[in-house]
N, CA, C and O atoms as CSV, one atom per row, in Angstrom:
chain,resi,resn,atom,element,x,y,z
A,1,MET,N,N,-10.744,-0.247,21.542
A,1,MET,CA,C,-9.517,0.460,21.262
A,1,MET,C,C,-9.795,1.526,20.204
A,1,MET,O,O,-10.334,1.222,19.140
A,2,HIS,N,N,-9.437,2.745,20.488
A,2,HIS,CA,C,-9.659,3.857,19.568
A,2,HIS,C,C,-8.348,4.221,18.871
A,2,HIS,O,O,-7.334,4.462,19.526
A,3,GLU,N,N,-8.379,4.257,17.540
A,3,GLU,CA,C,-7.177,4.596,16.788
A,3,GLU,C,C,-7.087,6.100,16.576
A,3,GLU,O,O,-8.099,6.777,16.390
A,4,HIS,N,N,-5.889,6.602,16.606
A,4,HIS,CA,C,-5.644,8.026,16.372
A,4,HIS,C,C,-4.790,8.173,15.122
A,4,HIS,O,O,-3.596,8.461,15.205
A,5,ARG,N,N,-5.399,7.976,13.981
A,5,ARG,CA,C,-4.666,8.090,12.718
A,5,ARG,C,C,-4.611,9.541,12.292
A,5,ARG,O,O,-5.555,10.304,12.498
A,6,GLU,N,N,-3.493,9.909,11.696
A,6,GLU,CA,C,-3.313,11.283,11.243
A,6,GLU,C,C,-4.101,11.576,9.971
A,6,GLU,O,O,-4.535,12.708,9.757
A,7,TRP,N,N,-4.289,10.560,9.123
A,7,TRP,CA,C,-4.947,10.740,7.825
A,7,TRP,C,C,-6.117,9.782,7.690
A,7,TRP,O,O,-6.073,8.682,8.241
A,8,PRO,N,N,-7.166,10.172,6.967
A,8,PRO,CA,C,-8.271,9.238,6.714
A,8,PRO,C,C,-7.758,8.022,5.938
A,8,PRO,O,O,-6.931,8.146,5.035
A,9,ARG,N,N,-8.261,6.863,6.308
A,9,ARG,CA,C,-7.841,5.616,5.665
A,9,ARG,C,C,-8.981,5.116,4.801
A,9,ARG,O,O,-10.135,5.098,5.230
A,10,TYR,N,N,-8.654,4.710,3.579
A,10,TYR,CA,C,-9.636,4.194,2.632
A,10,TYR,C,C,-9.468,2.687,2.516
A,10,TYR,O,O,-8.409,2.206,2.115
A,11,SER,N,N,-10.514,1.940,2.866
A,11,SER,CA,C,-10.478,0.479,2.753
A,11,SER,C,C,-10.810,0.082,1.332
A,11,SER,O,O,-11.596,0.738,0.649
A,12,ALA,N,N,-10.198,-1.001,0.901
A,12,ALA,CA,C,-10.394,-1.466,-0.470
A,12,ALA,C,C,-11.778,-2.062,-0.649
A,12,ALA,O,O,-12.159,-3.009,0.038
A,13,GLU,N,N,-12.518,-1.494,-1.577
A,13,GLU,CA,C,-13.798,-2.056,-1.983
A,13,GLU,C,C,-13.626,-2.842,-3.276
A,13,GLU,O,O,-14.463,-3.672,-3.633
A,14,ARG,N,N,-12.534,-2.568,-3.967
A,14,ARG,CA,C,-12.165,-3.291,-5.189
A,14,ARG,C,C,-10.690,-3.661,-5.093
A,14,ARG,O,O,-9.921,-3.002,-4.394
A,15,ARG,N,N,-10.310,-4.701,-5.788
A,15,ARG,CA,C,-8.935,-5.213,-5.742
A,15,ARG,C,C,-7.999,-4.361,-6.595
A,15,ARG,O,O,-8.315,-4.045,-7.742
A,16,LEU,N,N,-6.861,-3.996,-6.039
A,16,LEU,CA,C,-5.791,-3.323,-6.783
A,16,LEU,C,C,-4.493,-4.041,-6.468
A,16,LEU,O,O,-4.095,-4.149,-5.308
A,17,THR,N,N,-3.838,-4.532,-7.511
A,17,THR,CA,C,-2.594,-5.267,-7.345
A,17,THR,C,C,-1.407,-4.374,-7.679
A,17,THR,O,O,-1.405,-3.664,-8.685
A,18,LEU,N,N,-0.398,-4.425,-6.815
A,18,LEU,CA,C,0.867,-3.731,-7.026
A,18,LEU,C,C,1.980,-4.762,-7.050
A,18,LEU,O,O,1.806,-5.885,-6.577
A,19,SER,N,N,3.124,-4.380,-7.603
A,19,SER,CA,C,4.333,-5.176,-7.474
A,19,SER,C,C,5.172,-4.534,-6.382
A,19,SER,O,O,5.340,-3.315,-6.349
A,20,ALA,N,N,5.692,-5.358,-5.495
A,20,ALA,CA,C,6.541,-4.862,-4.410
A,20,ALA,C,C,7.923,-5.470,-4.566
A,20,ALA,O,O,8.078,-6.691,-4.559
A,21,ASN,N,N,8.923,-4.614,-4.708
A,21,ASN,CA,C,10.304,-5.057,-4.785
A,21,ASN,C,C,10.847,-5.081,-3.363
A,21,ASN,O,O,11.134,-4.039,-2.773
A,22,LEU,N,N,10.981,-6.292,-2.823
A,22,LEU,CA,C,11.453,-6.490,-1.457
A,22,LEU,C,C,12.787,-7.214,-1.495
A,22,LEU,O,O,12.864,-8.381,-1.880
A,23,ASP,N,N,13.813,-6.525,-1.100
A,23,ASP,CA,C,15.155,-7.117,-1.050
A,23,ASP,C,C,15.571,-7.704,-2.401
A,23,ASP,O,O,16.215,-8.752,-2.449
A,24,GLY,N,N,15.205,-7.030,-3.501
A,24,GLY,CA,C,15.606,-7.446,-4.833
A,24,GLY,C,C,14.717,-8.483,-5.485
A,24,GLY,O,O,15.009,-8.913,-6.601
A,25,LYS,N,N,13.650,-8.901,-4.839
A,25,LYS,CA,C,12.730,-9.882,-5.416
A,25,LYS,C,C,11.347,-9.258,-5.533
A,25,LYS,O,O,10.894,-8.583,-4.608
A,26,LEU,N,N,10.665,-9.476,-6.669
A,26,LEU,CA,C,9.332,-8.924,-6.883
A,26,LEU,C,C,8.251,-9.862,-6.353
A,26,LEU,O,O,8.291,-11.071,-6.579
A,27,TYR,N,N,7.281,-9.279,-5.642
A,27,TYR,CA,C,6.125,-9.993,-5.124
A,27,TYR,C,C,4.880,-9.216,-5.545
A,27,TYR,O,O,4.889,-7.985,-5.549
A,28,LEU,N,N,3.821,-9.921,-5.896
A,28,LEU,CA,C,2.540,-9.262,-6.135
A,28,LEU,C,C,1.818,-9.118,-4.804
A,28,LEU,O,O,1.853,-10.017,-3.963
A,29,CYS,N,N,1.168,-7.983,-4.626
A,29,CYS,CA,C,0.412,-7.754,-3.402
A,29,CYS,C,C,-0.854,-6.974,-3.731
A,29,CYS,O,O,-0.971,-6.367,-4.795
A,30,THR,N,N,-1.789,-7.002,-2.804
A,30,THR,CA,C,-3.050,-6.299,-2.938
A,30,THR,C,C,-3.104,-5.199,-1.888
A,30,THR,O,O,-2.681,-5.393,-0.748
A,31,VAL,N,N,-3.628,-4.047,-2.283
A,31,VAL,CA,C,-3.790,-2.943,-1.341
A,31,VAL,C,C,-5.063,-3.203,-0.533
A,31,VAL,O,O,-6.159,-3.244,-1.091
A,32,ALA,N,N,-4.912,-3.379,0.782
A,32,ALA,CA,C,-6.072,-3.607,1.655
A,32,ALA,C,C,-6.676,-2.287,2.101
A,32,ALA,O,O,-7.896,-2.146,2.179
A,33,ASP,N,N,-5.814,-1.323,2.395
A,33,ASP,CA,C,-6.266,0.030,2.712
A,33,ASP,C,C,-5.102,0.986,2.497
A,33,ASP,O,O,-3.939,0.583,2.474
A,34,VAL,N,N,-5.446,2.274,2.338
A,34,VAL,CA,C,-4.427,3.273,2.023
A,34,VAL,C,C,-4.831,4.612,2.618
A,34,VAL,O,O,-6.016,4.912,2.764
A,35,SER,N,N,-3.830,5.411,2.957
A,35,SER,CA,C,-4.036,6.793,3.384
A,35,SER,C,C,-2.862,7.603,2.831
A,35,SER,O,O,-1.967,7.044,2.197
A,36,LEU,N,N,-2.863,8.892,3.065
A,36,LEU,CA,C,-1.719,9.703,2.639
A,36,LEU,C,C,-0.439,9.270,3.330
A,36,LEU,O,O,0.651,9.436,2.783
A,37,GLY,N,N,-0.564,8.719,4.520
A,37,GLY,CA,C,0.610,8.345,5.296
A,37,GLY,C,C,1.138,6.957,5.047
A,37,GLY,O,O,2.307,6.691,5.328
A,38,GLY,N,N,0.301,6.038,4.517
A,38,GLY,CA,C,0.777,4.676,4.331
A,38,GLY,C,C,-0.294,3.756,3.799
A,38,GLY,O,O,-1.373,4.189,3.395
A,39,ALA,N,N,0.029,2.467,3.808
A,39,ALA,CA,C,-0.900,1.465,3.291
A,39,ALA,C,C,-0.654,0.136,3.970
A,39,ALA,O,O,0.406,-0.104,4.548
A,40,ARG,N,N,-1.659,-0.726,3.886
A,40,ARG,CA,C,-1.520,-2.112,4.319
A,40,ARG,C,C,-1.567,-2.974,3.070
A,40,ARG,O,O,-2.542,-2.947,2.320
A,41,LEU,N,N,-0.509,-3.735,2.857
A,41,LEU,CA,C,-0.380,-4.586,1.683
A,41,LEU,C,C,-0.558,-6.039,2.091
A,41,LEU,O,O,-0.016,-6.474,3.108
A,42,VAL,N,N,-1.318,-6.794,1.296
A,42,VAL,CA,C,-1.577,-8.202,1.581
A,42,VAL,C,C,-0.979,-9.040,0.451
A,42,VAL,O,O,-1.206,-8.766,-0.728
A,43,PHE,N,N,-0.222,-10.051,0.823
A,43,PHE,CA,C,0.445,-10.939,-0.132
A,43,PHE,C,C,-0.278,-12.285,-0.146
A,43,PHE,O,O,-0.795,-12.725,0.881
A,44,ASP,N,N,-0.313,-12.941,-1.314
A,44,ASP,CA,C,-1.001,-14.229,-1.434
A,44,ASP,C,C,-0.293,-15.339,-0.656
A,44,ASP,O,O,-0.938,-16.252,-0.140
A,45,ASP,N,N,1.021,-15.256,-0.577
A,45,ASP,CA,C,1.820,-16.289,0.079
A,45,ASP,C,C,2.581,-15.690,1.260
A,45,ASP,O,O,2.754,-14.475,1.362
A,46,ASP,N,N,3.029,-16.578,2.145
A,46,ASP,CA,C,3.856,-16.120,3.263
A,46,ASP,C,C,5.137,-15.493,2.723
A,46,ASP,O,O,5.729,-15.986,1.762
A,47,LEU,N,N,5.547,-14.414,3.346
A,47,LEU,CA,C,6.807,-13.777,2.987
A,47,LEU,C,C,7.936,-14.442,3.768
A,47,LEU,O,O,7.760,-14.811,4.929
A,48,PRO,N,N,9.105,-14.594,3.125
A,48,PRO,CA,C,10.247,-15.118,3.889
A,48,PRO,C,C,10.498,-14.233,5.114
A,48,PRO,O,O,10.237,-13.030,5.077
A,49,ALA,N,N,10.999,-14.825,6.188
A,49,ALA,CA,C,11.127,-14.143,7.484
A,49,ALA,C,C,11.854,-12.809,7.416
A,49,ALA,O,O,11.461,-11.873,8.112
A,50,GLU,N,N,12.881,-12.687,6.620
A,50,GLU,CA,C,13.670,-11.450,6.587
A,50,GLU,C,C,13.226,-10.466,5.510
A,50,GLU,O,O,13.791,-9.377,5.405
A,51,THR,N,N,12.233,-10.824,4.716
A,51,THR,CA,C,11.794,-9.969,3.615
A,51,THR,C,C,11.282,-8.628,4.118
A,51,THR,O,O,10.465,-8.565,5.037
A,52,GLY,N,N,11.768,-7.566,3.509
A,52,GLY,CA,C,11.307,-6.229,3.852
A,52,GLY,C,C,11.968,-5.635,5.070
A,52,GLY,O,O,11.567,-4.561,5.518
A,53,ARG,N,N,12.956,-6.289,5.615
A,53,ARG,CA,C,13.618,-5.780,6.811
A,53,ARG,C,C,14.839,-4.917,6.463
A,53,ARG,O,O,15.503,-4.401,7.362
A,54,SER,N,N,15.137,-4.759,5.177
A,54,SER,CA,C,16.320,-3.997,4.771
A,54,SER,C,C,16.113,-2.487,4.882
A,54,SER,O,O,17.072,-1.725,4.760
A,55,GLY,N,N,14.886,-2.049,5.109
A,55,GLY,CA,C,14.650,-0.629,5.322
A,55,GLY,C,C,13.938,0.095,4.206
A,55,GLY,O,O,13.530,1.241,4.394
A,56,SER,N,N,13.770,-0.529,3.043
A,56,SER,CA,C,13.010,0.141,1.996
A,56,SER,C,C,12.315,-0.879,1.103
A,56,SER,O,O,12.789,-1.998,0.906
A,57,ILE,N,N,11.179,-0.452,0.573
A,57,ILE,CA,C,10.372,-1.275,-0.325
A,57,ILE,C,C,10.022,-0.392,-1.512
A,57,ILE,O,O,9.631,0.762,-1.338
A,58,GLU,N,N,10.160,-0.923,-2.701
A,58,GLU,CA,C,9.774,-0.190,-3.903
A,58,GLU,C,C,8.443,-0.747,-4.389
A,58,GLU,O,O,8.311,-1.946,-4.635
A,59,LEU,N,N,7.450,0.144,-4.527
A,59,LEU,CA,C,6.142,-0.258,-5.052
A,59,LEU,C,C,6.014,0.191,-6.495
A,59,LEU,O,O,6.408,1.301,-6.854
A,60,LEU,N,N,5.454,-0.693,-7.322
A,60,LEU,CA,C,5.334,-0.427,-8.751
A,60,LEU,C,C,3.898,-0.653,-9.214
A,60,LEU,O,O,3.264,-1.646,-8.858
A,61,HIS,N,N,3.400,0.284,-10.009
A,61,HIS,CA,C,2.097,0.168,-10.664
A,61,HIS,C,C,2.227,0.872,-12.007
A,61,HIS,O,O,2.855,1.928,-12.076
A,62,PRO,N,N,1.653,0.324,-13.081
A,62,PRO,CA,C,1.825,0.923,-14.409
A,62,PRO,C,C,1.305,2.360,-14.531
A,62,PRO,O,O,1.743,3.091,-15.420
A,63,ASP,N,N,0.386,2.779,-13.665
A,63,ASP,CA,C,-0.180,4.129,-13.756
A,63,ASP,C,C,0.487,5.134,-12.833
A,63,ASP,O,O,-0.015,6.247,-12.675
A,64,ALA,N,N,1.622,4.761,-12.212
A,64,ALA,CA,C,2.303,5.662,-11.282
A,64,ALA,C,C,3.811,5.453,-11.379
A,64,ALA,O,O,4.283,4.419,-11.851
A,65,GLU,N,N,4.544,6.447,-10.929
A,65,GLU,CA,C,5.997,6.320,-10.842
A,65,GLU,C,C,6.343,5.353,-9.712
A,65,GLU,O,O,5.573,5.231,-8.759
A,66,PRO,N,N,7.488,4.660,-9.796
A,66,PRO,CA,C,7.906,3.794,-8.686
A,66,PRO,C,C,8.040,4.612,-7.399
A,66,PRO,O,O,8.460,5.769,-7.426
A,67,VAL,N,N,7.678,3.995,-6.279
A,67,VAL,CA,C,7.693,4.670,-4.985
A,67,VAL,C,C,8.518,3.850,-3.999
A,67,VAL,O,O,8.298,2.649,-3.836
A,68,ILE,N,N,9.457,4.504,-3.352
A,68,ILE,CA,C,10.222,3.878,-2.278
A,68,ILE,C,C,9.530,4.236,-0.964
A,68,ILE,O,O,9.285,5.411,-0.692
A,69,CYS,N,N,9.218,3.236,-0.156
A,69,CYS,CA,C,8.554,3.487,1.120
A,69,CYS,C,C,9.225,2.658,2.212
A,69,CYS,O,O,10.056,1.789,1.946
A,70,GLU,N,N,8.839,2.955,3.436
A,70,GLU,CA,C,9.458,2.334,4.601
A,70,GLU,C,C,8.502,1.325,5.230
A,70,GLU,O,O,7.337,1.644,5.462
A,71,PRO,N,N,8.984,0.099,5.511
A,71,PRO,CA,C,8.131,-0.856,6.228
A,71,PRO,C,C,8.005,-0.424,7.689
A,71,PRO,O,O,8.996,-0.054,8.318
A,72,ILE,N,N,6.791,-0.471,8.222
A,72,ILE,CA,C,6.532,-0.088,9.600
A,72,ILE,C,C,6.248,-1.314,10.458
A,72,ILE,O,O,6.711,-1.406,11.595
A,73,TRP,N,N,5.488,-2.253,9.911
A,73,TRP,CA,C,5.205,-3.496,10.613
A,73,TRP,C,C,5.002,-4.598,9.584
A,73,TRP,O,O,4.821,-4.321,8.398
A,74,ARG,N,N,5.031,-5.835,10.033
A,74,ARG,CA,C,4.814,-6.964,9.133
A,74,ARG,C,C,4.236,-8.136,9.890
A,74,ARG,O,O,4.412,-8.276,11.100
A,75,SER,N,N,3.540,-8.975,9.142
A,75,SER,CA,C,3.090,-10.271,9.633
A,75,SER,C,C,3.437,-11.274,8.538
A,75,SER,O,O,4.145,-10.931,7.591
A,76,ARG,N,N,2.956,-12.492,8.652
A,76,ARG,CA,C,3.316,-13.508,7.654
A,76,ARG,C,C,2.983,-13.089,6.227
A,76,ARG,O,O,3.779,-13.305,5.313
A,77,ARG,N,N,1.799,-12.486,6.031
A,77,ARG,CA,C,1.334,-12.157,4.678
A,77,ARG,C,C,0.974,-10.691,4.500
A,77,ARG,O,O,0.376,-10.325,3.488
A,78,GLU,N,N,1.319,-9.856,5.449
A,78,GLU,CA,C,0.985,-8.439,5.339
A,78,GLU,C,C,2.179,-7.561,5.695
A,78,GLU,O,O,3.034,-7.921,6.506
A,79,LEU,N,N,2.200,-6.399,5.057
A,79,LEU,CA,C,3.182,-5.364,5.393
A,79,LEU,C,C,2.450,-4.048,5.568
A,79,LEU,O,O,1.580,-3.698,4.770
A,80,GLY,N,N,2.801,-3.334,6.599
A,80,GLY,CA,C,2.340,-1.961,6.765
A,80,GLY,C,C,3.472,-1.057,6.331
A,80,GLY,O,O,4.596,-1.188,6.816
A,81,ILE,N,N,3.187,-0.141,5.420
A,81,ILE,CA,C,4.240,0.727,4.893
A,81,ILE,C,C,3.891,2.193,5.131
A,81,ILE,O,O,2.725,2.566,5.263
A,82,GLN,N,N,4.937,3.005,5.181
A,82,GLN,CA,C,4.775,4.444,5.369
A,82,GLN,C,C,5.283,5.161,4.134
A,82,GLN,O,O,6.369,4.867,3.636
A,83,PHE,N,N,4.481,6.115,3.635
A,83,PHE,CA,C,4.873,6.935,2.497
A,83,PHE,C,C,5.557,8.207,2.982
A,83,PHE,O,O,5.313,8.673,4.095
A,84,ASP,N,N,6.418,8.760,2.132
A,84,ASP,CA,C,6.862,10.130,2.350
A,84,ASP,C,C,5.886,11.020,1.575
A,84,ASP,O,O,4.908,10.512,1.027
A,85,PHE,N,N,6.114,12.271,1.519
A,85,PHE,CA,C,5.169,13.144,0.804
A,85,PHE,C,C,5.748,13.616,-0.526
A,85,PHE,O,O,5.549,14.759,-0.937
A,86,SER,N,N,6.468,12.715,-1.189
A,86,SER,CA,C,7.019,13.033,-2.503
A,86,SER,C,C,5.894,13.030,-3.540
A,86,SER,O,O,4.809,12.498,-3.305
A,87,GLU,N,N,6.178,13.626,-4.667
A,87,GLU,CA,C,5.208,13.647,-5.769
A,87,GLU,C,C,4.867,12.225,-6.214
A,87,GLU,O,O,3.719,11.928,-6.546
A,88,GLU,N,N,5.879,11.346,-6.217
A,88,GLU,CA,C,5.653,9.959,-6.626
A,88,GLU,C,C,4.712,9.247,-5.650
A,88,GLU,O,O,3.804,8.530,-6.072
A,89,SER,N,N,4.929,9.446,-4.343
A,89,SER,CA,C,4.066,8.811,-3.345
A,89,SER,C,C,2.631,9.305,-3.466
A,89,SER,O,O,1.692,8.509,-3.424
A,90,LEU,N,N,2.459,10.604,-3.616
A,90,LEU,CA,C,1.115,11.154,-3.750
A,90,LEU,C,C,0.440,10.643,-5.017
A,90,LEU,O,O,-0.771,10.420,-5.028
A,91,GLY,N,N,1.209,10.458,-6.077
A,91,GLY,CA,C,0.656,9.898,-7.309
A,91,GLY,C,C,0.170,8.473,-7.114
A,91,GLY,O,O,-0.894,8.108,-7.614
A,92,LEU,N,N,0.948,7.650,-6.380
A,92,LEU,CA,C,0.532,6.268,-6.121
A,92,LEU,C,C,-0.689,6.229,-5.207
A,92,LEU,O,O,-1.596,5.427,-5.431
A,93,VAL,N,N,-0.729,7.077,-4.184
A,93,VAL,CA,C,-1.906,7.131,-3.312
A,93,VAL,C,C,-3.139,7.470,-4.132
A,93,VAL,O,O,-4.197,6.872,-3.934
A,94,SER,N,N,-3.017,8.420,-5.052
A,94,SER,CA,C,-4.132,8.800,-5.913
A,94,SER,C,C,-4.605,7.620,-6.765
A,94,SER,O,O,-5.807,7.381,-6.880
A,95,VAL,N,N,-3.673,6.888,-7.357
A,95,VAL,CA,C,-4.019,5.705,-8.152
A,95,VAL,C,C,-4.735,4.685,-7.278
A,95,VAL,O,O,-5.738,4.106,-7.696
A,96,CYS,N,N,-4.230,4.458,-6.069
A,96,CYS,CA,C,-4.850,3.489,-5.166
A,96,CYS,C,C,-6.283,3.889,-4.825
A,96,CYS,O,O,-7.200,3.078,-4.951
A,97,VAL,N,N,-6.476,5.124,-4.398
A,97,VAL,CA,C,-7.816,5.566,-3.996
A,97,VAL,C,C,-8.781,5.489,-5.176
A,97,VAL,O,O,-9.912,5.031,-5.020
A,98,ARG,N,N,-8.343,5.934,-6.359
A,98,ARG,CA,C,-9.216,5.880,-7.542
A,98,ARG,C,C,-9.631,4.454,-7.872
A,98,ARG,O,O,-10.740,4.220,-8.351
A,99,ASN,N,N,-8.744,3.505,-7.616
A,99,ASN,CA,C,-9.005,2.129,-8.029
A,99,ASN,C,C,-9.620,1.235,-6.969
A,99,ASN,O,O,-10.223,0.220,-7.319
A,100,ILE,N,N,-9.496,1.561,-5.695
A,100,ILE,CA,C,-10.019,0.657,-4.667
A,100,ILE,C,C,-11.333,1.126,-4.059
A,100,ILE,O,O,-12.046,0.326,-3.453
A,101,VAL,N,N,-11.667,2.399,-4.206
A,101,VAL,CA,C,-12.884,2.930,-3.595
A,101,VAL,C,C,-13.982,3.009,-4.643
A,101,VAL,O,O,-13.765,3.506,-5.748
A,102,ASP,N,N,-15.165,2.515,-4.288
A,102,ASP,CA,C,-16.312,2.586,-5.177
A,102,ASP,C,C,-16.949,3.956,-5.028
A,102,ASP,O,O,-17.794,4.164,-4.158
A,103,HIS,N,N,-16.543,4.890,-5.877
A,103,HIS,CA,C,-17.003,6.268,-5.785
A,103,HIS,C,C,-18.494,6.408,-6.067
A,103,HIS,O,O,-19.131,7.321,-5.542
A,104,ASP,N,N,-19.066,5.521,-6.887
A,104,ASP,CA,C,-20.501,5.573,-7.196
A,104,ASP,C,C,-21.338,5.348,-5.942
A,104,ASP,O,O,-22.340,6.033,-5.733
A,105,SER,N,N,-20.932,4.390,-5.107
A,105,SER,CA,C,-21.726,4.122,-3.898
A,105,SER,C,C,-21.596,5.256,-2.897
A,105,SER,O,O,-22.519,5.474,-2.113
A,106,GLN,N,N,-20.489,5.986,-2.890
A,106,GLN,CA,C,-20.312,7.101,-1.964
A,106,GLN,C,C,-21.155,8.302,-2.373
A,106,GLN,O,O,-21.658,9.022,-1.510
A,107,THR,N,N,-21.316,8.528,-3.654
A,107,THR,CA,C,-22.091,9.679,-4.103
A,107,THR,C,C,-23.592,9.445,-3.938
A,107,THR,O,O,-24.360,10.406,-3.883
A,108,LYS,N,N,-24.024,8.180,-3.860
A,108,LYS,CA,C,-25.440,7.867,-3.698
A,108,LYS,C,C,-25.877,7.958,-2.235
A,108,LYS,O,O,-27.071,8.037,-1.948
A,109,SER,N,N,-24.914,7.948,-1.313
A,109,SER,CA,C,-25.247,7.981,0.125
A,109,SER,C,C,-25.723,9.343,0.548
A,109,SER,O,O,-26.044,9.549,1.719
């Protein structure tokens, strides 16, 4: 199966934890991969069945402004989210890429 993604996706080489406000409750999650268009978030525990179905998720990280994004898909412990192209979203994507990609190994290749 060949994927046709609009933006390059960066897989996590290092762990980055975000807080996700889902339906008024905060959950910690890890960024598994990220692109300009969205991210895959992994949660340590199963999410309640209706979590994230309200239409918006707020992501929080101390080095970025809060970002409201849209859930695209979900499984028991993962959410796929879509970013808009706001300044806040681009700031969070930048924080994610800086923190999850091992830039030293890329420059040595």
